[in-house]
C-alpha positions as CSV (number, residue, x, y, z in Angstrom):
1,X,0.0,0.0,0.0
2,X,1.6,3.3,-1.1
3,X,1.4,6.6,0.8
4,X,-1.6,7.9,-1.2
5,X,-3.6,4.8,-0.3
6,X,-2.6,4.9,3.4
7,X,-3.4,8.6,3.5
8,X,-6.8,7.9,2.1
9,X,-7.6,5.4,4.8
10,X,-6.4,7.6,7.6
11,X,-8.4,10.5,6.1
12,X,-11.6,8.4,6.5
13,X,-10.9,8.4,10.3
14,X,-9.8,12.1,10.6
15,X,-12.6,14.6,10.5
16,X,-9.7,17.1,10.9
17,X,-6.0,16.4,10.3
18,X,-3.3,18.8,11.6
19,X,-1.5,18.8,9.3
20,X,-2.0,16.6,6.3
21,X,1.4,17.7,4.9
22,X,3.1,16.5,8.1
23,X,1.2,13.2,7.9
24,X,2.4,12.6,4.4
25,X,6.0,13.2,5.5
26,X,5.5,10.6,8.3
27,X,4.0,8.1,6.0
28,X,6.7,8.6,3.5
29,X,9.4,8.1,6.2
30,X,7.8,5.3,8.3
31,X,6.0,2.2,7.3
32,X,4.7,1.6,10.8
33,X,4.3,5.0,12.6
34,X,3.1,5.0,16.2
35,X,-0.5,6.2,16.7
36,X,-1.7,7.0,20.2
37,X,-5.1,7.1,21.8
38,X,-6.1,7.3,25.5
39,X,-9.2,6.3,27.3
40,X,-10.5,7.2,30.8
41,X,-12.2,4.1,32.3
42,X,-15.0,6.2,33.7
43,X,-18.2,4.2,33.6
44,X,-19.7,0.7,33.9
45,X,-21.5,0.8,30.6
46,X,-19.6,1.2,27.3
47,X,-21.4,3.1,24.6
48,X,-21.1,2.2,20.9
49,X,-18.8,5.2,20.2
50,X,-16.3,3.7,22.6
51,X,-16.9,0.1,21.4
52,X,-18.0,-0.3,17.8
53,X,-16.7,3.0,16.4
54,X,-13.4,2.8,18.2
55,X,-12.7,-0.6,16.7
56,X,-13.7,0.6,13.2
57,X,-11.3,3.6,13.4
58,X,-8.4,1.7,14.9
59,X,-8.7,-1.1,12.3
60,X,-8.5,1.5,9.5
61,X,-5.4,3.0,11.1
62,X,-3.7,-0.3,11.5
63,X,-4.6,-1.3,8.0
64,X,-2.7,1.9,6.9
65,X,0.3,0.5,8.7
66,X,0.0,2.2,12.1
67,X,1.1,0.5,15.3
68,X,-1.4,1.6,17.9
69,X,-0.7,2.4,21.6
70,X,-3.9,2.7,23.6
71,X,-3.3,4.3,27.0
72,X,-5.7,3.1,29.6
73,X,-5.7,6.4,31.5
74,X,-6.4,5.1,35.0
75,X,-4.4,7.8,36.8
76,X,-6.1,10.5,34.6
77,X,-9.5,9.2,35.5
78,X,-8.4,9.2,39.1
79,X,-7.3,12.9,38.8
80,X,-10.7,13.6,37.2
81,X,-12.5,12.1,40.1
82,X,-14.1,9.3,38.0
83,X,-15.6,6.3,39.7
84,X,-15.8,8.3,42.9
85,X,-12.0,8.7,42.9
86,X,-11.4,4.9,43.5
87,X,-8.3,3.9,41.5
88,X,-8.9,0.1,41.9
89,X,-12.5,0.5,40.6
90,X,-11.2,2.6,37.7
91,X,-8.6,-0.1,36.8
92,X,-11.3,-2.9,36.9
93,X,-13.3,-0.9,34.4
94,X,-10.2,-0.5,32.2
95,X,-9.7,-4.3,32.2
96,X,-13.4,-4.7,31.1
97,X,-13.0,-2.1,28.4
98,X,-10.2,-4.2,26.8
99,X,-12.4,-7.3,26.7
100,X,-15.2,-5.3,25.0
101,X,-12.7,-4.2,22.3
102,X,-11.6,-7.8,21.9
103,X,-15.2,-8.8,21.3
104,X,-15.6,-5.9,18.8
105,X,-13.0,-7.5,16.5
106,X,-10.4,-4.8,17.1
107,X,-7.1,-5.6,15.4
108,X,-5.3,-6.4,18.6
109,X,-2.2,-7.9,17.0
110,X,-1.3,-4.3,16.0
111,X,-2.5,-2.7,19.3
112,X,-0.5,-2.4,22.5
113,X,-2.4,-1.5,25.7
114,X,-0.4,0.7,28.1
115,X,-1.5,1.7,31.6
116,X,-0.9,5.1,32.9
117,X,-0.2,3.5,36.3
118,X,2.9,2.0,34.7
119,X,4.0,5.3,33.1
120,X,3.9,7.1,36.5
121,X,6.5,4.7,38.0
122,X,9.2,6.3,35.7
123,X,10.9,9.6,36.7
124,X,11.4,10.4,33.1
125,X,7.6,10.6,32.6
126,X,7.2,13.1,35.4
127,X,10.1,15.1,34.0
128,X,8.0,15.4,30.8
129,X,4.9,16.4,32.8
130,X,6.9,19.0,34.8
131,X,8.5,20.5,31.7
132,X,5.1,21.0,30.1
133,X,3.8,22.6,33.3
134,X,6.8,24.9,33.5
135,X,6.3,26.4,30.0
136,X,2.5,26.6,30.1
137,X,0.3,29.1,31.9
138,X,-2.5,28.0,34.2
139,X,-5.0,29.8,31.8
140,X,-3.6,27.8,28.8
141,X,-4.0,24.6,30.7
142,X,-7.5,25.5,31.8
143,X,-8.5,26.0,28.2
144,X,-7.9,22.2,27.8
145,X,-10.7,21.4,30.3
146,X,-12.9,20.0,27.5
147,X,-10.7,16.9,27.3
148,X,-12.0,15.9,30.7
149,X,-15.6,16.4,29.6
150,X,-15.6,19.7,31.5
151,X,-16.3,23.3,30.5
152,X,-13.5,25.8,31.0
153,X,-15.4,27.7,33.7
154,X,-16.2,24.6,35.7
155,X,-14.8,24.4,39.2
156,X,-11.7,22.4,39.1
157,X,-9.7,20.4,41.6
158,X,-5.9,20.8,41.6
159,X,-5.6,17.3,40.1
160,X,-7.6,18.4,37.1
161,X,-5.1,21.1,36.3
162,X,-2.4,18.4,36.3
163,X,-4.4,16.3,33.9
164,X,-3.7,18.1,30.5
165,X,0.0,18.2,31.4
166,X,0.0,14.5,31.9
167,X,-1.9,13.8,28.7
168,X,0.5,16.0,26.6
169,X,3.4,14.1,28.3
170,X,1.8,10.8,27.3
171,X,2.2,11.7,23.7
172,X,5.9,12.3,23.9
173,X,6.7,9.5,26.4
174,X,5.0,6.9,24.2
175,X,6.9,8.2,21.1
176,X,3.7,8.9,19.2
177,X,3.9,10.2,15.7
178,X,0.1,10.5,15.4
179,X,-2.5,11.5,18.1
180,X,-5.7,9.7,17.0
181,X,-8.4,10.9,19.4
182,X,-11.8,12.5,19.2
183,X,-12.4,16.1,18.3
184,X,-13.1,16.8,22.0
185,X,-9.4,16.1,22.7
186,X,-8.1,18.6,20.1
187,X,-7.1,21.3,22.5
188,X,-4.5,19.2,24.4
189,X,-3.2,17.8,21.1
190,X,-2.6,21.3,19.9
191,X,-0.9,22.1,23.2
192,X,1.5,19.2,22.6
193,X,2.3,20.6,19.1
194,X,2.9,24.0,20.7
195,X,5.4,22.8,23.3
196,X,7.0,20.1,21.2
197,X,9.9,22.1,19.8
198,X,10.7,23.7,23.1
199,X,11.1,20.3,24.6
200,X,13.1,18.9,21.7
201,X,10.3,16.6,20.3
202,X,8.9,16.3,16.8
203,X,5.4,17.9,16.3
204,X,2.8,15.1,16.5
205,X,0.2,14.9,13.8
206,X,-3.4,15.3,15.0
207,X,-6.0,13.0,13.4
208,X,-9.2,13.9,15.2
209,X,-12.2,11.6,14.6
210,X,-15.8,12.7,14.6
211,X,-17.6,12.5,18.0
212,X,-20.8,10.5,17.7
213,X,-23.8,12.6,18.8
214,X,-26.1,11.8,21.5
215,X,-29.7,10.9,20.6
216,X,-31.0,14.1,22.2
217,X,-29.9,16.3,19.3
218,X,-28.2,19.7,19.4
219,X,-28.7,22.6,21.7
220,X,-30.4,25.4,19.9
221,X,-28.2,27.4,17.6
222,X,-27.9,31.1,18.5
223,X,-27.1,32.9,15.3
224,X,-26.6,36.1,17.2
225,X,-23.5,34.8,18.9
226,X,-22.0,33.6,15.6
227,X,-22.5,37.1,14.0
228,X,-21.3,39.1,17.0
229,X,-18.4,41.2,15.8
230,X,-15.2,40.7,17.7
231,X,-13.2,43.3,15.7
232,X,-12.9,47.0,16.1
233,X,-14.9,49.0,15.0
234,X,-17.8,47.0,16.4
235,X,-20.9,46.7,14.2
236,X,-23.6,49.3,14.5
237,X,-26.3,46.6,15.1
238,X,-24.4,45.2,18.1
239,X,-27.0,46.4,20.7
240,X,-29.9,44.7,18.8
241,X,-27.9,41.5,18.4
242,X,-27.1,41.5,22.1
243,X,-30.7,42.0,23.1
244,X,-32.0,39.2,20.9
245,X,-29.1,36.9,21.9
246,X,-29.6,37.6,25.6
247,X,-33.0,36.0,25.7
248,X,-31.8,32.8,24.1
249,X,-28.7,32.6,26.3
250,X,-30.9,32.9,29.4
251,X,-33.1,30.1,28.1
252,X,-30.6,27.6,26.8
253,X,-27.0,28.6,27.9
254,X,-27.2,30.0,31.4
255,X,-23.5,29.3,32.0
256,X,-22.7,32.0,29.4
257,X,-24.6,34.7,31.2
258,X,-21.7,36.0,33.2
259,X,-19.5,36.7,30.1
260,X,-22.5,38.1,28.2
261,X,-23.5,40.6,30.9
262,X,-19.9,41.8,31.1
263,X,-20.0,42.5,27.4
264,X,-23.2,44.6,27.8
265,X,-21.6,46.5,30.7
266,X,-18.4,47.2,28.8
267,X,-20.2,48.4,25.7
268,X,-22.4,50.7,27.7
269,X,-19.4,52.2,29.4
270,X,-17.6,52.4,26.0
271,X,-20.2,54.9,24.8
272,X,-18.3,57.5,26.8
273,X,-15.3,56.9,24.6
274,X,-13.4,54.4,26.7
275,X,-11.2,52.5,24.3
276,X,-10.1,50.2,27.2
277,X,-13.8,49.1,27.6
278,X,-14.2,48.5,23.9
279,X,-11.0,46.4,23.9
280,X,-12.3,44.5,26.9
281,X,-15.7,43.9,25.2
282,X,-13.9,42.6,22.1
283,X,-11.9,40.2,24.2
284,X,-15.1,39.0,26.0
285,X,-16.9,38.5,22.7
286,X,-14.2,36.2,21.6
287,X,-14.4,34.3,24.9
288,X,-18.2,34.1,24.6
289,X,-18.0,32.6,21.1
290,X,-15.4,30.0,22.2
291,X,-17.5,29.0,25.2
292,X,-20.7,28.8,23.1
293,X,-19.1,26.5,20.5
294,X,-17.6,24.4,23.2
295,X,-20.9,24.0,25.0
296,X,-22.6,23.0,21.7
297,X,-19.9,20.4,21.1
298,X,-20.1,19.0,24.6
299,X,-23.9,19.1,24.5
300,X,-24.0,17.1,21.2
301,X,-21.7,14.2,22.0
302,X,-22.8,10.8,23.2
303,X,-22.3,10.6,26.9
304,X,-22.4,7.8,29.5
305,X,-23.9,10.3,32.0
306,X,-27.0,10.6,29.8
307,X,-28.0,6.9,29.4
308,X,-31.3,7.6,27.6
309,X,-29.4,9.4,24.8
310,X,-26.7,6.8,24.1
311,X,-26.7,3.2,22.8
312,X,-24.6,0.9,25.0
313,X,-22.8,-2.3,24.0
314,X,-25.1,-4.3,26.4
315,X,-28.4,-2.8,25.2
316,X,-31.0,-5.3,24.1
317,X,-33.5,-4.9,21.3
318,X,-36.2,-3.4,23.5
319,X,-33.8,-0.8,24.9
320,X,-32.5,0.2,21.5
321,X,-36.0,0.6,20.2
322,X,-37.1,2.8,23.2
323,X,-34.1,5.1,22.8
324,X,-34.3,5.4,19.0
325,X,-38.1,6.1,19.2
326,X,-37.4,9.3,21.1
327,X,-34.3,10.3,19.1
328,X,-33.9,13.7,17.5
329,X,-34.6,13.0,13.8
330,X,-36.7,15.8,12.1
331,X,-38.0,15.0,8.7
332,X,-35.7,16.2,5.9
333,X,-33.1,17.6,8.4
334,X,-29.7,16.0,7.9
335,X,-27.5,18.4,10.0
336,X,-26.7,17.2,13.5
337,X,-29.0,14.3,13.0
338,X,-27.8,11.4,15.3
339,X,-29.8,8.7,13.6
340,X,-28.2,9.5,10.2
341,X,-24.8,9.7,12.0
342,X,-25.2,6.1,13.2
343,X,-25.7,5.1,9.6
344,X,-22.7,7.0,8.3
345,X,-20.1,6.1,10.9
346,X,-21.2,2.6,12.0
347,X,-23.8,0.9,9.9
348,X,-22.3,1.6,6.4
349,X,-18.9,0.6,7.8
350,X,-20.2,-2.9,8.5
351,X,-23.0,-3.5,6.0
352,X,-22.7,-3.1,2.2
353,X,-26.5,-2.5,1.9
354,X,-28.9,-0.7,4.1
355,X,-32.5,-1.6,3.7
356,X,-35.4,0.6,4.9
357,X,-38.6,-1.3,5.3
358,X,-41.7,0.7,4.2
359,X,-45.3,-0.2,3.6
360,X,-46.4,-0.4,-0.1
361,X,-48.5,2.7,0.6
362,X,-45.3,4.7,0.9
363,X,-43.4,3.0,-1.9
364,X,-42.4,-0.3,-0.4
365,X,-38.9,-1.3,0.9
366,X,-36.0,0.8,-0.4
367,X,-32.3,-0.2,-0.4
368,X,-29.2,2.0,-0.2
369,X,-25.6,1.2,-1.2
370,X,-24.0,4.3,0.3
371,X,-24.6,6.9,3.0
372,X,-24.7,9.6,0.4
373,X,-27.7,8.0,-1.3
374,X,-29.5,7.6,2.1
375,X,-28.7,11.2,3.1
376,X,-30.0,12.6,-0.2
377,X,-33.2,10.6,0.0
378,X,-33.9,11.6,3.6
379,X,-33.2,15.3,2.8
380,X,-35.8,15.0,-0.1
381,X,-38.2,13.4,2.4
382,X,-38.3,10.2,0.5
383,X,-37.6,8.3,3.7
384,X,-39.7,9.0,6.8
385,X,-37.9,9.3,10.2
386,X,-39.9,6.5,11.8
387,X,-39.0,4.1,8.9
388,X,-35.3,5.2,9.2
389,X,-35.3,4.7,13.0
390,X,-36.8,1.2,12.7
391,X,-34.1,0.1,10.2
392,X,-31.3,1.6,12.3
393,X,-32.7,-0.3,15.3
394,X,-32.5,-3.6,13.3
395,X,-29.0,-3.0,12.1
396,X,-27.6,-1.9,15.4
397,X,-29.1,-5.0,17.1
398,X,-27.5,-7.2,14.4
399,X,-24.1,-5.6,15.2
400,X,-24.4,-5.8,19.0
401,X,-25.7,-9.4,19.4
402,X,-22.4,-11.0,18.2
403,X,-20.4,-8.8,20.6
404,X,-22.7,-9.6,23.5
405,X,-22.5,-13.3,22.7
406,X,-18.7,-13.2,22.8
407,X,-18.7,-11.3,26.1
408,X,-21.2,-13.8,27.6
409,X,-18.8,-16.7,26.7
410,X,-15.7,-14.8,28.0
411,X,-15.1,-15.9,31.6
412,X,-12.9,-12.9,32.4
413,X,-15.4,-10.5,30.9
414,X,-18.3,-12.0,32.9
415,X,-16.3,-11.8,36.1
416,X,-15.3,-8.2,35.5
417,X,-18.8,-7.3,34.6
418,X,-20.0,-8.8,37.9
419,X,-17.4,-7.0,39.9
420,X,-18.0,-3.5,38.5
421,X,-21.8,-3.6,38.7
422,X,-21.9,-2.1,42.3
423,X,-19.3,0.5,41.6
424,X,-20.3,4.2,42.0
425,X,-20.1,6.2,38.8
426,X,-19.3,9.9,39.1
427,X,-19.4,12.5,36.3
């Protein structure tokens, strides 16, 4: 397989690649580059983004020649107060997660599992962590809060400040050429690129995969925030935009109110000619936009803490049907549609054909050979949401049953499942 073919495979995984030119150089130079991913063992139930989708993505990367190092981030989960801060419970969940991936047909012959609890025994690892902490400001580290499933403004324990420094150090300590994590991990991967040269390391390439959405659908879009000017001179219609935006923020994004009110105050004061207040308002508008987009991204993604909006690897047919029945899937709407996302990122990866059953009254059964065909038909309202949901339920169930069967016959998996059942899960 030449560089072009390998690049095409990796590009199927990467919703964003930073940078594609750097990736080409690595593929030209190395037949087996090291790709890294890390996972917090943070819950008893494993959703399909962690199970099925993770296996699909890793198998594409290994097919392109990558040797994968998956970090079971037990100490990171401990720092993030997962599983009520019980390290032994976190590690049990990590062991179970490995068995789930094994049952998902992950290409384990080209995957090495590494435990953070082993890394921390080495002084050289902590030297990397300390070097990153020394050349980074607290504010810069706090901007990486999203990697922990937190918002930048959330109250943080001191251990959570340490977390991004550890994750950036993981990349260098493991000798990773490629960081292959979700879009929600982008900020810390960018941090690693920023500090790499100062620490004498090569810049790692970032291959960020798409984050599978939760079934609840997106938070309402606030066009006013996206059109707010953050450049001087500020637009004349700023006050009207702020007024309209304020109502929606109060209803749907209360955590943004503090920054929003500060902008209003600064702009009111700026009418007296205060350039300092104008500059402060511009700075706050940029902050408001960043936090707004971050909240939308966090609100969209599938989460173990919202069990009714995620499909888990142990869900039965009845549970899948119940969840899909309530899923966000407006007729003709393809953007931020989680049901269509399941088709794109999971179902069409495992099935050559996707059949939607319909009554003869509505045209009878219809079969699709690609996601593009399905998406176009749904957009034209040729496929009804209820028919689409019913077919997605059927296909997801067909994918999950073999995995569940393998886990039920795996003595180690069964024992681990029994042991972790009473554990306390914390967000």
